[in-house]
N, C-alpha and C positions, 0 to 999 in steps of 0.2 A: 249487569250487576255483579256477576261472578268475577269479572276482570277487576272491578274496584276492590273486592275483597283480597284478591291475589296481590294487587299493588300495595294495599295497606299492610298485609302481613309481610310482604317482602321488605317494605320500608322499615317496619319494626325489627325484622331480623337483621337488617343492615345496621340499625342503630346499636343493637346489641353486639354485632360482630366487629364494629369499628372501635370498640372500647379496648383498652389494653387487656391482655389475657387475665391478669390477676384480678382486675375489677370485674370483668365479665363473669369469671368463675365464682366470685363471691356474690354476684347479683342475680344470677339466673337459677331458678328452681323449677322443677317439673315433677309431675306425678299423676296418678290416677285419681278419678273422682267418681262418686256415686251421686246421682241427681234424683230428687223426687219432684217431678214436673207437675205443676198445678195441684200438688198434694194428691195425685191420682195415679200417675204413671211413673215407672221407674226407668232410669237411664244410666248409662255408663259413659265415661269419657276420659279425656286427658286435659291437663291444665299446665300452662307455663306462666310463671311469674318472673318479671324482669325489672330491674331498677331503671327509673326514668330521671331521677333528680340529677344524678351525675351527667347523664347525656344532655340535659338542658342547662347544666352549670349551676344548679340550685344547691347552695351549700348550707343555708340556714333559713329560718322562717317556717311558716306553716307547711310549705310544700317540700321540705327537706327529706321527707319520707315517701315522696311520690314514687309509685311503682305501677307498672302495667300488668295486666293479666289477660291472657288469651286462652279460651277453652273451646273444645268441640265435644258435644255429647250426642250419643246415639240413643234415641228413645226406644225402649223395649215395648212397643205397642202390640196388641193382640192381632192386628190385621197384617196384610201383606205389604204394606207401604214401608218406605225407608225415610224416617224422619231424622233430620239433623238440626241441632241447635248450635249456632256459632256465635261467640261473643268476643268482643275486644273492649276492655275497660281500663280507665285510669283511676287509681285509688290512692288514698292517703291514709297511712296508719297513724295511730295515736299512741305515744309512749305512756306506759303505766308502770307502776312499781311491781305489779303482779306478773305471773308467768303467762297471762292471757293478754293479747294485744289486739284491740278492736281496730277496724278499718271501715272506711266508707268510700264509695266511688260511684262513677257513672260511666256509661259507654254506649256502644252500639250492639245490636243483636240482629242476626239473620236466621230465620227459621225456614228450612227447606223440607218439603215433603214430596217424595216421588212415589207414584203408584201406577202400575200398569202402563208405563211409557209417558205418563203425564207428570208434570212437575209444577207445584205451587210454591211460591216464595213470598215471604213477608219480611220487611226490615223495620226496625224500630229502635227505641232508646232503652237503656237500662238504668236503673237506680238500685244500688245495693249496699249492703252492710254485712260485715263478717267479723270473725275472730280467728286469730292465729293462736295456737297453743301447742304444747309439746306432748307427744306420746312416747315417753321415755326419751330417747335421743333423736327421734324423728319428728320434725315439725309437721303439724296438721292444721287444717282449717275447716271452718263451717261458714256457710254463706247463705243469706236470704236475698233474693233478687227479684225485682219486678221488671218485666219487659213489656213494652207497648206493641210488639209485633202482633199483627192480627187483632184479636179482641183483647189482647193483653193477658199475661199470665204470671204466676209466681213460681219460682223454683227454690228449693232448699237443697244445697249440695254440701258435700263434705269429702275430704280426702287427705292424702299425705303428700308431702313435697320432698324431693331429693335434690341435691346439688348444693349450691352455696348458701350463705346466710340469707334469712328472710328480711 
């Protein structure tokens, strides 16, 4: 299963890397995030957003704002285990006249928990919605996501993004 994740992430990195530098610079954003997992546990992580519409040659229509997001979060549980939440999503943002831009998406989730030499993994699907907004000159986001991994869970995350335009 881990090989599949590595291949998918490498493929996405290749898609971003093969674009001309000017486009890639304007389309890749990254930053830290804070996660409230199942409204009970806190987590920290990193997120990367990258444009997909140009990579697939989509110039107009509903999917002209298609972008991908990948994130990894470490959950700060009270026990000795090491929980990781890994996500890869495809999203579409909706243009509005306001400074707030909503988006919706779907993707895949992999939850991995290691404890005392044992590892438990679950994979599932994501359904999510969020908002982009500005904190001064820094773009920020807030996102609510439902994942079907294991028994299913909700996460609420937020953070800031650095790099090109969102």
